[in-house]
N, C-alpha and C positions, 0 to 999 in steps of 0.2 A: 503493498500499499503508499507505504514512503518513498517510495524510488518512484512510483505512477506521479506522487504528487511535488515530487523533486522534475519529475519530466515535463509536467504541465506547466509546472512556474517555469522552465525553461524555455518553451514555445512561447508562450507568455510574454515573459523579456524579450525575445528576438520577436514577436511581433510588434512590442512597442517600439522597440528601437528601429524595426524597419518603419514604423511611421514615422521616423525622427530622421529618417537616413536621407539629406541635400545632394550630396556627391551623385552624378549620376552615372559612375563608373562603376560603383558600388553597387547598386543596383541591377545596370546590366550584366556586373559579373554574378549578382543572384539569380538572372530569368536565364543566363546562361547553363548554371550549374543544376536548375530545376528540369530543365530540357535536357538535362544529360541525364537524370534521374527517371523522364519521363521515356527516354529513348527507347526502343526494343529491340535489343542488343543480335539480333541478327542483324539488324539494318549497318552494324556496328564494326562487323568482321569482315576479312577479303572472301573475296571470289573463291582463293583457293580454301578458306575453312569451309563457306559454306561445301561446297563437291565434297570433298573428305566428308564433311558430317551427311549428306544427303545418298552419297557410298554409305556410309556405314549405317543408313536405316536401311536402303536397299540390298546390302550384306544380312542385315537381322532380320528382317522378313523374308527372306530367302530362306533363312536358316543358317546359314553360315555363320556357324558362332562357337565360340572357343568357349569351356567352362573356365570361372575366376580364377582354379585352381591353374591352369594352365599357365594362363597370363599369370601368376607368381609364379610360377618357376620362372617361367622365362626374365620378368622383371627383379628378381630377387634380390640383387646388388643393389639395386636405385628403391627398397622397401622399405 
């Protein structure tokens, strides 16, 4: 409960501060931050990454899967 009150208090402090900000550059930075927070990650990755994900989905849908235990054996030195 105390954590929730602290969180709400911080939000109110930010709202009050934001309402008094006169510096346009700060407002612009906040707007950009908000855009990045609401942007779908799919639109931020490269075409190569998208293709790799799509290939992985196709492999999974086709049943071309390896068990987790096999992957652990291959990559154990990095885990």
